[in-house]
C-alpha positions in Angstrom: -28.3 -6.2 18.6 -28.5 -3.1 20.7 -29.7 0.1 19.0 -28.9 3.7 19.5 -30.3 5.1 22.7 -33.3 7.5 22.3 -31.4 10.4 23.9 -28.3 10.0 21.6 -30.4 9.5 18.5 -32.4 12.7 19.3 -29.1 14.6 19.9 -27.7 13.5 16.5 -31.0 14.3 14.7 -31.3 17.8 16.2 -27.6 18.5 15.5 -28.0 17.4 11.9 -31.2 19.5 11.3 -29.7 22.6 12.9 -26.6 22.2 10.9 -28.4 21.9 7.6 -27.0 18.5 6.8 -28.7 15.3 5.9 -30.6 13.0 8.3 -28.6 10.4 10.2 -28.3 6.9 8.9 -29.8 4.1 11.1 -27.2 2.1 13.0 -27.8 -1.5 14.0 -25.5 -1.7 17.0 -22.9 0.0 19.2 -19.5 -1.5 18.7 -17.8 -0.4 21.9 -17.8 2.1 24.7 -17.3 5.7 23.7 -13.8 6.7 22.7 -12.3 9.8 24.2 -10.4 12.2 22.0 -8.9 15.7 22.6 -12.2 17.4 21.8 -15.0 14.8 21.7 -16.3 11.5 23.1 -17.1 9.5 20.0 -19.8 6.8 19.7 -18.9 4.0 17.3 -21.9 2.4 15.8 -22.3 -0.5 13.3 -24.3 0.5 10.2 -23.7 -2.8 8.4 -21.6 -5.9 9.1 -20.5 -9.2 7.5 -18.9 -7.4 4.6 -16.1 -9.3 2.9 -13.0 -7.0 2.7 -14.9 -3.9 1.8 -12.8 -1.3 0.0 -14.9 1.8 -0.7 -18.1 3.6 0.2 -20.5 6.0 -1.7 -23.7 7.7 -0.4 -27.0 8.0 -2.1 -29.3 11.0 -1.5 -32.0 8.9 0.2 -29.6 7.5 2.9 -28.7 4.2 1.2 -25.1 3.4 0.5 -23.0 1.5 -1.9 -20.0 -0.6 -0.8 -17.4 -2.3 -3.0 -15.8 -5.5 -1.8 -12.3 -6.5 -3.0 -13.6 -9.8 -4.4 -15.6 -7.8 -7.0 -19.0 -7.6 -5.4 -20.9 -4.3 -5.2 -23.4 -4.0 -2.4 -26.4 -1.8 -1.6 -26.7 -1.1 2.1 -30.2 -0.1 3.2 -31.0 0.2 6.9 -28.4 -2.4 7.8 -29.5 -4.9 5.2 -27.2 -5.6 2.2 -27.9 -7.0 -1.2 -25.6 -7.6 -4.2 -26.0 -5.6 -7.3 -25.5 -7.8 -10.3 -23.6 -6.8 -13.4 -20.1 -6.0 -12.2 -17.2 -7.4 -14.3 -14.9 -10.2 -13.1 -12.0 -8.6 -11.4 -8.5 -9.9 -10.9 -8.9 -10.7 -7.1 -5.4 -11.9 -6.4 -3.1 -10.5 -3.7 -4.0 -6.9 -3.3 -6.0 -6.8 -6.5 -9.7 -6.7 -7.0 -12.5 -4.1 -7.0 -11.3 -0.8 -5.5 -12.8 2.6 -5.3 -16.4 3.7 -6.2 -17.5 7.3 -6.9 -20.8 8.7 -8.2 -20.6 11.4 -10.9 -20.8 14.8 -9.2 -24.0 15.5 -11.1 -25.5 12.1 -10.3 -29.3 12.2 -10.1 -30.0 14.5 -13.1 -30.6 11.6 -15.5 -27.8 12.5 -17.9 -24.9 11.8 -15.5 -26.3 8.8 -13.5 -23.0 7.0 -13.7 -21.2 5.0 -11.0 -17.4 5.1 -11.6 -15.2 2.3 -10.2 -11.5 1.4 -10.3 -10.5 -2.3 -10.5 -7.7 -4.8 -11.3 -8.6 -5.7 -14.9 -7.4 -9.1 -16.2 -5.2 -8.8 -19.3 -2.9 -11.1 -21.2 0.2 -9.9 -19.4 -1.4 -10.1 -15.9 -3.7 -7.3 -14.8 -3.9 -3.5 -14.9 -5.4 -0.8 -12.8 -8.4 0.4 -14.8 -11.4 2.8 -14.6 -14.9 1.9 -15.7 -18.4 3.3 -15.2 -21.8 1.8 -15.1 -25.3 3.3 -15.4 -27.2 3.2 -12.1 -30.8 4.1 -11.6 -30.7 3.8 -7.9 -31.8 0.2 -7.9 -29.9 -1.8 -10.5 -26.9 -1.6 -12.8 -27.3 -0.9 -16.5 -24.9 -0.2 -19.4 -21.2 -0.5 -18.6 -18.3 1.4 -20.3 -14.6 0.7 -19.8 -12.8 4.0 -19.9 -9.1 3.8 -19.0 -6.4 1.2 -18.4 -2.9 1.9 -17.3 -0.6 1.6 -20.4 1.7 -1.1 -19.0 0.2 -3.9 -17.0 2.0 -6.2 -14.6 2.1 -9.8 -13.5 2.6 -8.7 -9.9 -0.3 -8.7 -7.4 0.9 -5.7 -5.5 0.5 -1.9 -5.4 -2.4 -1.2 -7.6 -3.4 2.2 -6.1 -6.9 2.6 -7.3 -8.2 5.5 -5.3 -10.5 7.9 -7.1 -11.2 11.6 -6.5 -13.4 14.1 -8.3 -12.0 17.6 -8.7 -14.1 20.8 -8.8 -14.1 20.9 -12.6 -15.7 17.4 -12.9 -12.4 15.8 -13.9 -11.1 12.8 -12.1 -7.8 11.7 -10.5 -6.9 8.1 -10.1 -3.9 6.7 -8.2 -1.8 3.9 -9.7 0.9 2.1 -7.7 4.2 1.0 -9.1 3.1 -2.6 -9.0 6.0 -3.7 -6.9 8.6 -2.6 -9.5 10.3 0.4 -8.0 11.9 1.9 -11.1 8.6 2.2 -12.9 7.7 5.1 -10.6 10.5 7.2 -12.1 9.5 6.5 -15.8 7.2 9.3 -16.9 6.1 7.2 -20.0 4.6 4.6 -17.6 1.4 5.1 -15.7 2.6 3.0 -12.9 3.7 5.0 -9.8 1.6 8.0 -10.8 -1.6 10.0 -10.3 -3.4 10.2 -13.6 -5.8 13.0 -14.6 -8.9 12.0 -16.7 -12.0 13.7 -17.9 -15.4 12.4 -17.1 -15.4 10.1 -20.1 -12.1 8.6 -19.0 -9.9 10.3 -21.6 -6.4 11.2 -20.3 -5.9 14.9 -20.0 -2.6 16.4 -21.3 0.4 15.4 -19.1 1.5 17.9 -16.4 5.2 17.2 -17.1 7.1 17.2 -20.3 7.6 13.9 -22.1 5.2 12.0 -19.9 2.4 9.7 -20.9 -1.0 11.3 -21.5 -2.9 11.8 -18.2 0.2 11.8 -16.0 -0.4 14.4 -13.2 2.5 13.5 -10.9 5.1 10.7 -10.6 7.4 9.1 -8.1 4.6 7.4 -6.1 4.9 4.0 -4.5 1.3 3.1 -3.7 -1.1 6.0 -3.0 -4.2 4.8 -1.1 -5.7 8.1 0.1 -6.8 11.1 -1.9 -8.6 14.2 -0.6 -9.5 17.6 -2.0 -9.5 20.3 0.7 -11.9 23.3 0.7 -9.0 25.6 0.0 -8.3 23.7 -3.2 -5.3 21.9 -2.0 -4.9 18.2 -3.0 -3.6 15.6 -0.5 -2.5 12.0 -0.8 -1.3 9.4 1.6 0.9 6.6 0.3 2.7 3.5 1.6 6.4 3.6 2.2 8.2 0.3 2.4 9.0 -0.7 6.0 8.0 2.6 7.7 8.1 5.9 5.8 4.4 6.2 5.0 3.8 9.7 3.7 1.3 12.5 3.5 1.9 14.5 0.3 0.6 17.9 -0.9 0.1 17.1 -4.6 1.2 19.6 -7.2 0.8 19.0 -11.0 4.0 17.9 -12.6 5.8 17.1 -9.4 8.0 14.1 -8.7 7.5 12.6 -5.3 10.8 10.7 -5.3 10.1 7.0 -5.0 12.4 5.1 -4.9 15.2 7.6 -5.1 13.8 9.5 -2.1 12.1 7.8 0.8 11.9 7.8 4.6 11.3 4.1 4.6 13.6 1.1 5.1 14.2 -2.2 3.4 12.1 -5.1 4.7 14.9 -7.5 5.3 18.0 -5.4 6.0 16.2 -2.4 7.5 18.6 -0.2 5.6 17.4 3.2 4.3 15.8 3.2 0.8 17.3 6.1 -1.2 17.9 9.5 0.2 15.7 11.5 2.6 15.6 14.4 0.1 16.8 15.3 -3.3 16.8 18.4 -5.7 13.8 18.4 -8.0 11.8 16.0 -5.9 9.0 16.9 -3.6 9.4 16.2 0.1 6.4 14.8 2.1 4.5 17.2 4.4 4.3 14.5 7.0 5.8 11.1 7.8 3.5 8.8 9.8 5.0 7.1 12.9 5.9 3.4 12.6 4.2 1.1 10.1 1.0 3.1 9.7 -0.1 1.6 6.3 -2.4 4.4 5.1 -5.7 3.9 3.4 -8.7 6.3 3.1 -8.3 10.0 3.6 -10.8 12.8 4.0 -11.0 16.4 5.1 -13.4 17.3 8.0 -15.9 19.9 7.0 -18.9 18.8 9.2 -20.5 21.2 11.7 -20.8 18.2 14.0 -17.0 18.3 14.4 -16.4 22.1 14.6 -13.1 21.7 16.4 -11.8 19.6 13.6 -12.7 21.8 10.7 -10.1 21.7 7.9 -8.2 18.8 9.5 -7.5 15.5 7.7 -8.5 12.1 8.9 -6.3 9.3 7.7 -7.1 5.6 8.1 -4.5 2.9 8.7 -4.5 -0.8 7.8 -1.9 -2.7 9.7 -1.7 0.0 12.4 -5.5 -0.2 12.9 -5.4 3.6 13.5 -7.5 6.6 12.6 -5.2 9.6 12.8 -6.3 13.3 12.8 -3.8 15.7 11.2 -4.3 19.3 12.3 -3.3 21.4 9.3 -2.3 25.1 9.3 -0.8 26.8 6.3 -0.6 23.4 4.6 1.6 22.0 7.4 0.8 19.4 10.0 0.9 21.2 13.4 -0.4 18.3 15.5 -1.2 14.6 15.1 -3.8 12.9 17.2 -4.5 9.2 17.2 -8.3 9.0 17.3 -8.6 5.2 17.1 -5.9 2.7 18.0 -7.1 -0.9 17.5 -10.7 -0.4 18.6 -12.2 -1.4 15.2 -9.4 -3.2 13.4 -7.9 -2.5 9.9 -9.4 0.7 8.5 -9.7 0.7 4.7 -11.8 3.8 3.9 -12.7 7.0 5.7 -15.6 9.2 4.5 -17.6 12.2 5.7 -21.3 11.3 5.4 -24.2 13.6 4.3 -25.4 13.6 7.9 -22.0 15.1 9.0 -20.8 11.9 10.7 -17.6 10.1 10.0 -17.9 6.7 8.3 -15.3 3.9 8.2 -14.9 0.6 6.5 -12.9 -2.1 8.2 -10.8 -4.5 6.0 -11.6 -7.9 7.4 -13.2 -11.1 6.1 -16.2 -10.0 8.2 -15.7 -6.3 7.8 -18.0 -3.5 9.0 -19.4 -0.2 8.0 -19.1 2.1 11.0 -20.3 5.5 11.9 -18.5 7.9 14.4 -20.5 10.7 16.0 -19.7 13.0 19.0 -21.9 12.4 22.0 -20.4 15.2 24.1 -17.8 17.9 24.0 -15.0 18.3 26.5 
């Protein structure tokens, strides 16, 4: 396979060093011609391929990466080569279920906090349940595992698990849980389904943010949140699936109700009739509705000096749309939307900002890829 040109590799390396960010990660191939955007021409390079429906990505300090696959495999990626890390549990890999997000403890590397956290569909007697576990990781192999949290009411459905993880600044953790295909569960505050849950680093639910709710409930009224991002200003953002259209970007406030299914901008799959009302008292309106059937996945804020014109913007991945969308935020409102990618790489499952300042994507395919986006010139 072709490798990065010497000129472009040198440009990325110099930019990274001058910016004070980590060294670039070796790519094994270019995937296409550069893609033109409003501010940049982007190179799309393959870091690893032949991944089976990869779901999430985590970076190690030495440039290696971890990738979860929905089937339950956890992979180490090292200079384009992959190997399976043994010791993960048997996941419920049916429908949309499986191994979901992975996240290193914020203090990973100090010895005491060398934990890898992961969300997964855990088999139980009544079906399966979105769960959180962690495993000791010394950088080479997995060790002791601890099961930390499981949603309080499982389901026999194989849909809408949520499963996205996000560390907050105080070393507590948010996890999204979908309503498992049962709409009314999202409006029941005693049920973890259709919510964001707030946990401490040991997986214990924190006090609920709304009266009468189950422990850990941070917000309710969610259908299937698949993107979570914490902005530098402290604001918390989520992208979630509507039914047929109506995919949302939400600004998350503790204790808020985001409406599903009483409030939605989506439509029924068969009749195409509206689902609920477009707004209602006591329920939080979305900040932005994505066009068409976007099918949101990973979400990240741009804070890299390699993308100075995109500072503070959100990048949202799309599954069925095969889009990467940039949302230009000002005063917590979307002023502009730019479609950065539109079918060039396929279904986008995860979006991450790497330690080298580049943008990394995982594509959700039977032979998925780990991709790196870097600017090769500015307009």
